[in-house]
MARZAVO-943406 format. One record per residue: residue number from 0; residue in one letter; x, y, z of N, C-alpha, C in turn. Coordinates in nm, 4 decimals. Layout:
N
     i   aa       n_xx       n_yy       n_zz      ca_xx      ca_yy      ca_zz       c_xx       c_yy       c_zz
   NUM    A          X          Y          Z          X          Y          Z          X          Y          Z
...
// end
This chain:
201
     i   aa       n_xx       n_yy       n_zz      ca_xx      ca_yy      ca_zz       c_xx       c_yy       c_zz
     0    M    10.7491    11.2004    12.9535    10.8159    11.1967    12.8247    10.9219    11.0875    12.8258
     1    G    10.9498    11.0359    12.7071    11.0541    10.9348    12.6929    11.1447    10.9727    12.5776
     2    A    11.2506    10.9004    12.5632    11.3425    10.9294    12.4528    11.4104    10.8010    12.4091
     3    A    11.4536    10.7990    12.2855    11.5288    10.6852    12.2324    11.6440    10.7401    12.1507
     4    A    11.7619    10.6846    12.1697    11.8788    10.7283    12.0932    11.9368    10.6067    12.0213
     5    V    11.9660    10.6227    11.8940    12.0167    10.5118    11.8137    12.1322    10.5624    11.7304
     6    L    12.2388    10.4834    11.7223    12.3545    10.5181    11.6410    12.3679    10.4145    11.5304
     7    F    12.3727    10.4601    11.4067    12.3873    10.3715    11.2917    12.5268    10.3875    11.2323
     8    S    12.5783    10.2809    11.1740    12.7073    10.2871    11.1062    12.7093    10.1860    10.9928
     9    N    12.7794    10.2202    10.8867    12.7982    10.1253    10.7764    12.9434    10.0744    10.7739
    10    K    13.0175    10.1015    10.8795    13.1567    10.0572    10.8902    13.1617     9.9275    10.9700
    11    A    13.1315     9.8171    10.9024    13.1185     9.6871    10.9680    13.2442     9.6448    11.0411
    12    E    13.3603     9.6652    10.9819    13.4848     9.6171    11.0418    13.5173     9.6872    11.1740
    13    S    13.5042     9.8193    11.1764    13.5432     9.8934    11.2963    13.4456     9.8736    11.4124
    14    W    13.3227     9.8319    11.3841    13.2215     9.8172    11.4887    13.1888     9.6714    11.5190
    15    R    13.2514     9.5775    11.4494    13.2109     9.4365    11.4571    13.1985     9.3839    11.6010
    16    E    13.2914     9.4210    11.6882    13.2909     9.3692    11.8256    13.1893     9.4384    11.9153
    17    R    13.1421     9.5559    11.8738    13.0531     9.6336    11.9601    12.9094     9.6444    11.9105
    18    V    12.8834     9.6021    11.7889    12.7504     9.6222    11.7314    12.6459     9.5346    11.8019
    19    K    12.5331     9.5957    11.8370    12.4255     9.5210    11.9028    12.3358     9.4517    11.8009
    20    Y    12.3027     9.5235    11.6934    12.2097     9.4701    11.5937    12.2645     9.4922    11.4535
    21    S    12.2358     9.3984    11.3658    12.2661     9.4190    11.2239    12.1346     9.4169    11.1473
    22    L    12.1249     9.5057    11.0478    12.0057     9.5146    10.9647    12.0166     9.4101    10.8536
    23    E    11.9257     9.3138    10.8553    11.9302     9.2053    10.7571    11.8614     9.2427    10.6269
    24    T    11.7464     9.3093    10.6369    11.6749     9.3511    10.5165    11.5794     9.4639    10.5511
    25    T    11.5477     9.5442    10.4526    11.4520     9.6540    10.4717    11.3620     9.6645    10.3493
    26    T    11.2365     9.6942    10.3733    11.1380     9.7061    10.2657    11.0489     9.8265    10.2939
    27    R    11.0189     9.9026    10.1906    10.9295    10.0185    10.2054    10.8243    10.0132    10.0962
    28    I    10.6991    10.0243    10.1358    10.5864    10.0227    10.0430    10.5118    10.1554    10.0551
    29    H    10.4752    10.2134     9.9416    10.3991    10.3385     9.9403    10.2769    10.3194     9.8508
    30    L    10.1580    10.3429     9.9072    10.0335    10.3234     9.8324     9.9691    10.4558     9.7902
    31    G    10.0493    10.5616     9.7817     9.9964    10.6945     9.7513     9.9236    10.7064     9.6190
    32    Q     9.9452    10.6095     9.5272     9.8761    10.6147     9.3986     9.7273    10.5821     9.4133
    33    S     9.6897    10.5220     9.5265     9.5495    10.4899     9.5528     9.4854    10.6055     9.6284
    34    E     9.3759    10.6561     9.5783     9.3057    10.7676     9.6436     9.2589    10.7287     9.7835
    35    D     9.2103    10.6039     9.7989     9.1651    10.5576     9.9306     9.2795    10.5583    10.0308
    36    A     9.3964    10.5093     9.9880     9.5127    10.5054    10.0770     9.5604    10.6469    10.1088
    37    Y     9.5653    10.7326    10.0072     9.6133    10.8691    10.0259     9.5237    10.9460    10.1220
    38    R     9.3926    10.9249    10.1110     9.2954    10.9978    10.1936     9.2731    10.9348    10.3315
    39    A     9.3346    10.8198    10.3594     9.3151    10.7536    10.4891     9.3747    10.8370    10.6031
    40    I     9.4906    10.8991    10.5777     9.5545    10.9884    10.6758     9.6115    11.1066    10.5973
    41    Y     9.5695    11.2256    10.6299     9.6306    11.3413    10.5651     9.6134    11.4665    10.6506
    42    Y     9.6969    11.5641    10.6229     9.6947    11.6912    10.6926     9.6291    11.7940    10.6020
    43    G     9.5339    11.8675    10.6574     9.4672    11.9704    10.5786     9.3543    12.0350    10.6568
    44    P     9.2868    12.1327    10.5939     9.1797    12.2044    10.6638     9.0510    12.1221    10.6714
    45    D     8.9778    12.1418    10.7820     8.8466    12.0781    10.7953     8.7403    12.1703    10.7374
    46    A     8.6140    12.1409    10.7625     8.5026    12.2198    10.7070     8.5068    12.3648    10.7549
    47    E     8.5666    12.3893    10.8727     8.5749    12.5250    10.9287     8.7061    12.5947    10.8923
    48    G     8.7887    12.5288    10.8106     8.9143    12.5877    10.7672     9.0299    12.5722    10.8643
    49    I     9.0120    12.4897    10.9672     9.1181    12.4680    11.0659     9.2005    12.3467    11.0232
    50    N     9.3333    12.3684    11.0140     9.4214    12.2591    10.9742     9.4334    12.1550    11.0845
    51    G     9.4429    12.0325    11.0429     9.4592    11.9225    11.1373     9.4836    11.7925    11.0624
    52    I     9.5014    11.6869    11.1376     9.5236    11.5551    11.0777     9.3926    11.4795    11.0734
    53    Y     9.3610    11.4304    10.9565     9.2392    11.3531    10.9352     9.2737    11.2049    10.9333
    54    L     9.2032    11.1261    11.0138     9.2171    10.9806    11.0128     9.0854    10.9213    10.9653
    55    G     9.0885    10.8554    10.8512     8.9684    10.7938    10.7972     8.9367    10.6617    10.8651
    56    K     8.8143    10.6158    10.8454     8.7731    10.4879    10.9030     8.8446    10.3712    10.8366
    57    N     8.9062    10.3968    10.7216     8.9738    10.2901    10.6472     9.1234    10.2810    10.6776
    58    V     9.1706    10.3492    10.7824     9.3134    10.3495    10.8143     9.3666    10.2080    10.8349
    59    V     9.2964    10.1298    10.9176     9.3432     9.9942    10.9472     9.3424     9.9086    10.8211
    60    T     9.2381     9.9230    10.7396     9.2292     9.8459    10.6142     9.3444     9.8791    10.5214
    61    E     9.3710    10.0074    10.5019     9.4782    10.0490    10.4108     9.6160    10.0153    10.4669
    62    A     9.6336    10.0302    10.5984     9.7613     9.9936    10.6598     9.7859     9.8436    10.6462
    63    S     9.6804     9.7638    10.6630     9.6929     9.6185    10.6465     9.7278     9.5830    10.5026
    64    R     9.6718     9.6574    10.4069     9.7018     9.6329    10.2654     9.8491     9.6627    10.2367
    65    A     9.9004     9.7725    10.2916    10.0417     9.8072    10.2729    10.1314     9.7044    10.3404
    66    L    10.0932     9.6623    10.4608    10.1717     9.5633    10.5338    10.1749     9.4307    10.4584
    67    T    10.0616     9.3913    10.4019    10.0554     9.2662    10.3250    10.1534     9.2704    10.2088
    68    K    10.1566     9.3834    10.1368    10.2506     9.3975    10.0237    10.3948     9.3903    10.0723
    69    A    10.4226     9.4544    10.1860    10.5587     9.4517    10.2407    10.5977     9.3098    10.2804
    70    L    10.5039     9.2366    10.3381    10.5348     9.1013    10.3836    10.5555     9.0042    10.2679
    71    W    10.4936     9.0316    10.1528    10.5194     8.9496    10.0341    10.6669     8.9607     9.9941
    72    T    10.7259     9.0758    10.0216    10.8680     9.0965     9.9911    10.9571     9.0388    10.1010
    73    V    10.9199     9.0638    10.2263    11.0022     9.0236    10.3393    10.9862     8.8752    10.3731
    74    G    10.8660     8.8226    10.3581    10.8349     8.6854    10.3978    10.9358     8.5804    10.3546
    75    P    10.9691     8.5745    10.2252    11.0642     8.4715    10.1812    11.2014     8.4800    10.2488
    76    K    11.2349     8.5974    10.3012    11.3660     8.6153    10.3642    11.3683     8.5708    10.5106
    77    I    11.2490     8.5582    10.5732    11.2478     8.5259    10.7160    11.1710     8.3991    10.7517
    78    L    11.0829     8.3518    10.6637    11.0049     8.2331    10.6966    11.0925     8.1085    10.7001
    79    T    11.0505     8.0112    10.7806    11.1229     7.8847    10.7883    11.0981     7.8047    10.6603
    80    V    11.1787     7.7014    10.6376    11.1623     7.6158    10.5197    11.0246     7.5514    10.5216
    81    R    10.9818     7.5068    10.6386    10.8488     7.4446    10.6512    10.7380     7.5424    10.6120
    82    Q    10.7473     7.6665    10.6594    10.6457     7.7672    10.6269    10.6430     7.7957    10.4769
    83    K    10.7606     7.7993    10.4152    10.7659     7.8213    10.2705    10.7007     7.7050    10.1963
    84    A    10.7224     7.5828    10.2442    10.6613     7.4651    10.1819    10.5097     7.4684    10.1987
    85    E    10.4628     7.5058    10.3174    10.3185     7.5161    10.3424    10.2559     7.6217    10.2516
    86    F    10.3268     7.7330    10.2335    10.2783     7.8371    10.1426    10.2682     7.7843    10.0003
    87    A    10.3717     7.7117     9.9542    10.3721     7.6582     9.8173    10.2570     7.5614     9.7957
    88    V    10.2308     7.4741     9.8927    10.1191     7.3788     9.8824     9.9874     7.4546     9.8750
    89    N     9.9718     7.5558     9.9617     9.8497     7.6354     9.9622     9.8311     7.7085     9.8297
    90    W     9.9397     7.7601     9.7730     9.9315     7.8324     9.6455     9.8840     7.7400     9.5343
    91    V     9.9373     7.6182     9.5305     9.8951     7.5200     9.4292     9.7475     7.4858     9.4484
    92    Q     9.7051     7.4632     9.5716     9.5646     7.4313     9.5995     9.4726     7.5450     9.5569
    93    R     9.5155     7.6691     9.5833     9.4315     7.7833     9.5439     9.4244     7.7988     9.3923
    94    Q     9.5310     7.7611     9.3221     9.5284     7.7644     9.1760     9.4301     7.6614     9.1219
    95    M     9.4208     7.5474     9.1903     9.3333     7.4400     9.1444     9.1876     7.4601     9.1856
    96    Y     9.1656     7.5047     9.3108     9.0298     7.5105     9.3653     8.9786     7.6517     9.3925
    97    G     9.0594     7.7508     9.3680     9.0171     7.8895     9.3848     8.9942     7.9282     9.5300
    98    D     8.8925     8.0122     9.5514     8.8658     8.0669     9.6841     8.8077     7.9658     9.7821
    99    K     8.7818     7.8438     9.7374     8.7340     7.7403     9.8295     8.8412     7.7075     9.9338
   100    V     8.9668     7.7305     9.8969     9.0796     7.7069     9.9879     9.1216     7.8412    10.0473
   101    P     9.1191     7.8542    10.1803     9.1600     7.9825    10.2409     9.3084     8.0106    10.2173
   102    S     9.3430     8.1380    10.2099     9.4828     8.1786    10.1915     9.5653     8.1367    10.3124
   103    Y     9.6885     8.0988    10.2860     9.7811     8.0604    10.3931     9.8326     8.1865    10.4613
   104    V     9.8196     8.1905    10.5926     9.8721     8.3019    10.6713     9.9766     8.2440    10.7659
   105    P    10.1046     8.2689    10.7395    10.2086     8.2125    10.8259    10.2076     8.2754    10.9644
   106    K    10.2494     8.1991    11.0622    10.2653     8.2513    11.1977    10.4083     8.3031    11.2064
   107    F    10.4214     8.4332    11.1940    10.5541     8.4943    11.1894    10.6323     8.4756    11.3190
   108    N    10.5604     8.4517    11.4300    10.6316     8.4331    11.5565    10.7013     8.2966    11.5644
   109    Q    10.6869     8.2147    11.4603    10.7607     8.0889    11.4544    10.8982     8.1078    11.3893
   110    S    10.9170     8.2215    11.3220    11.0456     8.2466    11.2561    11.1145     8.3739    11.3062
   111    V    11.0453     8.4516    11.3879    11.0992     8.5761    11.4427    11.0660     8.5806    11.5921
   112    E    11.1634     8.6226    11.6731    11.1427     8.6219    11.8185    11.0719     8.7460    11.8726
   113    H    11.0940     8.8630    11.8106    11.0419     8.9873    11.8679    10.9801     9.0765    11.7600
   114    F    10.8808     9.1559    11.8013    10.8101     9.2442    11.7092    10.8065     9.3851    11.7662
   115    M    10.8543     9.4800    11.6861    10.8507     9.6223    11.7232    10.7535     9.6882    11.6260
   116    I    10.6311     9.7065    11.6714    10.5237     9.7531    11.5829    10.4877     9.8969    11.6159
   117    H    10.4697     9.9762    11.5121    10.4261    10.1150    11.5284    10.2956    10.1168    11.6076
   118    A    10.3032    10.1717    11.7275    10.1863    10.1762    11.8154    10.1004    10.2967    11.7817
   119    G    10.0377    10.2933    11.6648     9.9544    10.4042    11.6184     9.8174    10.4079    11.6823
   120    G     9.7853    10.3071    11.7593     9.6560    10.2970    11.8261     9.6231    10.1505    11.8486
   121    A     9.5280    10.1275    11.9378     9.4912     9.9894    11.9706     9.4414     9.9147    11.8477
   122    K     9.3619     9.9820    11.7636     9.3076     9.9164    11.6440     9.4185     9.8836    11.5434
   123    V     9.5179     9.9709    11.5320     9.6306     9.9446    11.4414     9.7055     9.8206    11.4890
   124    L     9.7316     9.8123    11.6195     9.8004     9.6956    11.6746     9.7169     9.5690    11.6562
   125    D     9.5863     9.5816    11.6770     9.4972     9.4658    11.6564     9.5050     9.4175    11.5118
   126    G     9.4988     9.5132    11.4173     9.5003     9.4783    11.2749     9.6314     9.4139    11.2321
   127    I     9.7435     9.4706    11.2764     9.8740     9.4146    11.2410     9.8937     9.2797    11.3094
   128    G     9.8500     9.2698    11.4347     9.8587     9.1432    11.5066     9.7818     9.0329    11.4370
   129    K     9.6631     9.0663    11.3877     9.5817     8.9672    11.3154     9.6477     8.9296    11.1831
   130    A     9.7007     9.0285    11.1114     9.7636     9.0021    10.9813     9.8856     8.9123    10.9952
   131    L     9.9563     8.9210    11.1084    10.0782     8.8422    11.1294    10.0544     8.7180    11.2158
   132    S     9.9281     8.6947    11.2559     9.8937     8.5825    11.3453     9.9749     8.5879    11.4745
   133    L     9.9819     8.7069    11.5355    10.0595     8.7251    11.6575     9.9747     8.6998    11.7815
   134    T    10.0412     8.6644    11.8895     9.9740     8.6448    12.0175     9.9749     8.7772    12.0946
   135    E     9.8981     8.7816    12.2035     9.8998     8.9005    12.2886    10.0383     8.9213    12.3493
   136    E    10.1096     8.8114    12.3757    10.2464     8.8210    12.4293    10.3382     8.8914    12.3293
   137    D    10.3201     8.8630    12.1984    10.3996     8.9281    12.0947    10.3702     9.0782    12.0884
   138    L    10.2440     9.1145    12.1123    10.2012     9.2543    12.1019    10.2247     9.3341    12.2309
   139    K    10.2531     9.2637    12.3389    10.2644     9.3278    12.4696    10.3620     9.4460    12.4736
   140    P    10.4855     9.4340    12.4194    10.5768     9.5496    12.4243    10.5215     9.6728    12.3513
   141    S    10.4583     9.6522    12.2355    10.4025     9.7663    12.1609    10.2834     9.8258    12.2343
   142    R    10.2020     9.7412    12.2954    10.0871     9.7920    12.3730    10.1361     9.8708    12.4951
   143    A    10.2449     9.8242    12.5580    10.3006     9.8954    12.6744    10.3486    10.0341    12.6332
   144    V    10.4121    10.0435    12.5163    10.4608    10.1729    12.4671    10.3425    10.2644    12.4362
   145    L    10.2389    10.2109    12.3746    10.1193    10.2915    12.3457    10.0585    10.3427    12.4762
   146    W    10.0504    10.2580    12.5765     9.9930    10.2959    12.7062    10.0778    10.4037    12.7743
   147    N    10.2103    10.3846    12.7723    10.2992    10.4758    12.8460    10.3280    10.6077    12.7749
   148    F    10.3356    10.6054    12.6405    10.3777    10.7244    12.5670    10.2757    10.7745    12.4655
   149    G    10.1764    10.6935    12.4329    10.0805    10.7315    12.3295    10.1398    10.7081    12.1919
   150    N    10.0736    10.7608    12.0911    10.1205    10.7464    11.9529    10.2214    10.8580    11.9236
   151    V    10.3483    10.8232    11.9260    10.4525    10.9207    11.8932    10.5123    10.8862    11.7571
   152    S    10.4235    10.8535    11.6643    10.4580    10.8204    11.5271    10.5431    10.6933    11.5216
   153    S    10.6177    10.6753    11.4137    10.6938    10.5516    11.3969    10.8117    10.5400    11.4927
   154    S    10.8418    10.6465    11.5660    10.9482    10.6361    11.6665    10.9068    10.5416    11.7793
   155    T    10.7770    10.5079    11.7873    10.7335    10.4122    11.8898    10.8050    10.2785    11.8744
   156    T    10.8519    10.2473    11.7532    10.9219    10.1199    11.7345    11.0522    10.1169    11.8135
   157    W    11.1203    10.2317    11.8252    11.2436    10.2377    11.9038    11.2127    10.2307    12.0519
   158    Y    11.1024    10.2900    12.0951    11.0595    10.2772    12.2337    11.0288    10.1295    12.2634
   159    T    10.9699    10.0618    12.1652    10.9379     9.9199    12.1823    11.0651     9.8375    12.1959
   160    L    11.1687     9.8719    12.1200    11.2966     9.8027    12.1337    11.3514     9.8199    12.2752
   161    A    11.3451     9.9416    12.3273    11.3915     9.9670    12.4637    11.3115     9.8839    12.5635
   162    N    11.1799     9.8729    12.5411    11.0945     9.7923    12.6275    11.1355     9.6452    12.6203
   163    L    11.1575     9.5959    12.4995    11.1982     9.4561    12.4820    11.3280     9.4268    12.5553
   164    E    11.4255     9.5157    12.5396    11.5560     9.4952    12.6023    11.5475     9.4989    12.7550
   165    S    11.4664     9.5884    12.8094    11.4619     9.6049    12.9542    11.3662     9.5091    13.0243
   166    V    11.2609     9.4651    12.9564    11.1608     9.3802    13.0213    11.1796     9.2326    12.9869
   167    K    11.1861     9.2041    12.8593    11.1916     9.0651    12.8141    11.3341     9.0155    12.7903
   168    G    11.4185     9.1027    12.7389    11.5543     9.0640    12.7030    11.5603     9.0131    12.5602
   169    V    11.6701     9.0434    12.4929    11.6909     9.0003    12.3545    11.8223     8.9232    12.3501
   170    C    11.8162     8.7977    12.3076    11.9343     8.7105    12.3069    12.0099     8.7196    12.1751
   171    S    12.1381     8.6870    12.1808    12.2207     8.6841    12.0606    12.1599     8.5883    11.9589
   172    G    12.1478     8.6337    11.8336    12.0895     8.5525    11.7270    11.9401     8.5750    11.7075
   173    D    11.8736     8.6406    11.8038    11.7295     8.6677    11.7905    11.7039     8.7599    11.6724
   174    K    11.5917     8.7364    11.6047    11.5491     8.8254    11.4964    11.4350     8.9132    11.5456
   175    L    11.4364     9.0374    11.4996    11.3336     9.1334    11.5356    11.2738     9.1922    11.4089
   176    V    11.1424     9.2078    11.4074    11.0742     9.2732    11.2961    11.0302     9.4107    11.3443
   177    Q    11.0698     9.5130    11.2698    11.0324     9.6512    11.3005    10.9346     9.6967    11.1926
   178    I    10.8134     9.7356    11.2346    10.7090     9.7740    11.1398    10.6628     9.9156    11.1693
   179    G    10.6771    10.0028    11.0702    10.6294    10.1403    11.0817    10.5244    10.1672    10.9755
   180    V    10.4218    10.2429    11.0138    10.3136    10.2781    10.9212    10.2937    10.4289    10.9286
   181    G    10.2742    10.4921    10.8126    10.2545    10.6363    10.8112    10.1570    10.6800    10.7050
   182    S    10.1351    10.8090    10.6984    10.0392    10.8631    10.6020    10.0870    10.8360    10.4610
   183    G     9.9882    10.8285    10.3742    10.0254    10.8069    10.2330     9.9515    10.6975    10.1598
   184    I     9.9329    10.5839    10.2054     9.9842    10.5152    10.3251    10.1184    10.4518    10.2931
   185    K    10.2101    10.4635    10.3906    10.3419    10.4019    10.3750    10.3575    10.2933    10.4801
   186    C    10.4361    10.1923    10.4469    10.4681    10.0877    10.5428    10.6144    10.0504    10.5241
   187    G    10.6892    10.0500    10.6327    10.8288    10.0094    10.6288    10.8495     9.8902    10.7205
   188    V    10.9218     9.7906    10.6719    10.9508     9.6714    10.7522    11.1017     9.6477    10.7499
   189    N    11.1620     9.6444    10.8680    11.3044     9.6140    10.8824    11.3194     9.4842    10.9601
   190    I    11.4152     9.4034    10.9197    11.4483     9.2812    10.9938    11.5868     9.3003    11.0545
   191    W    11.5939     9.2923    11.1871    11.7181     9.3098    11.2607    11.7600     9.1775    11.3240
   192    K    11.8883     9.1602    11.3443    11.9410     9.0422    11.4130    12.0301     9.0878    11.5277
   193    R    12.0056     9.0306    11.6453    12.0866     9.0638    11.7623    12.2238     8.9996    11.7468
   194    E    12.3284     9.0785    11.7568    12.4646     9.0274    11.7366    12.5346     8.9921    11.8663
   195    I    12.5374     9.0839    11.9627    12.6064     9.0537    12.0888    12.5041     9.0234    12.1959
   196    S    12.5435     8.9389    12.2907    12.4511     8.8972    12.3970    12.4196     9.0139    12.4891
   197    Q    12.2978     9.0114    12.5411    12.2547     9.1139    12.6351    12.2685     9.0585    12.7759
   198    T    12.3247     9.1346    12.8637    12.3329     9.0929    13.0043    12.2330     9.1738    13.0843
   199    L    12.1371     9.1044    13.1433    12.0356     9.1719    13.2238    12.0831     9.1811    13.3697
   200    A    12.0665     9.2981    13.4298    12.1113     9.3185    13.5692    12.0156     9.2512    13.6644
// end
C-alpha cells in the first residue's frame, strides 16, 4: 500500500516562502450528456443482479474526447508562442483545404516538463500519451505508479507526483500537468508550477 498527503492553502502571503507548487489553472470537463460517455464507466447490476463497475470498450475513446475538450481550454495557457503560431497556420489551412490537411497536434512536452496522468490502465495511458504526443519517458512515472499500486482512481496523480519528486526531481519553475479521468466521463486538468527548488539527497 502507498499513501499521498497534500496540504492546500489559499493564503498566498503566509505561505509564500514555503509553498512548493502554485496552481496556475484548472479545467473540468463533463460529458455526461452523451449516452456513450455516460455508459462507458458506470456502477450498477449485471445480468445476474450483482452490482459492480462496468467498463465499456469505448472508455479510451470517450476519455480521449473529454481530454481533447479540456486541452482546447488549457492549451492556449501553456503552449509556447511558436506552437500557437503553428496551430493558427494549421487552422487557416484546414479552413481552406478541409480534411486534406491533418489536424495540428502540439507536442505538450515542449511547453511542460512533467506529466501526472491518471493511471487508469495501460490503454488509458497509451491513449492519453498519443493524444498529447508524449514520449515513453514522459509516461514513465505514471506507468511506474500503475505497476506499483494499480489503478487507485485519480489519486494516482498524487502518487505520480511523489514518483517524479523522488526519482526524476522537479526544478523551480517547472510546469506540471495533472490529468484525472473518471466515470461520467469526466476529465480534469490542472497546471502546476514548482515554486521552491527541490534538493535531492
